[in-house]
C-alpha angles and dihedrals in degrees: 000000000000103000092199091062119072127248110241112221118192125189148053129005122176151122121289117209117187127181121190122197118226091209137036111294120248121183113248095018131114110239132197111237150132124268124198132181125201139164111263149142122143097257093042091050092049092049091049093050091050091051091049087054087053093250109137109243133189118196124213109190143117130250133170126257088250139107091269091055090048091051094045094051093045093051093043093049090047088057089057102260120141103236099168092113096050108121116238108208117201118221092016129105121239111252117274134196117197122191132180111204125197123233091276093054097253119135110258095178137346139190130203123201104183101136088129089074089077085077088073091091132165089257091054090051091045090054088058098043089122088068090056091053092048096046123101 
């Protein structure tokens, strides 16, 4: 691998929301717990980890023109990832993953809302073909 050329990472970027119950879960009950929100998405996470290892990374993904998309891009750029080619999609919500964890930390149920990834079309990839040629 040519370490001067960036790794091109293509895929999901979004917000992860995880809630962990402090007591055994019972359907239909309100539970005390802790809720945390972080930036995520498999491709975004991989690109950030590469950048933290000082491997140049370029991210191809899609986020909404919304506060979550703004936060995600700001945090990803701050980690050293090139996000200039990330598609900003108007009138669409940035992808979100929601997980409810039981009191032991195991996932009891999760939801994924990543419909925005359908914006990663062949024409979007074609517009960024230069990045493929420049990647290691």
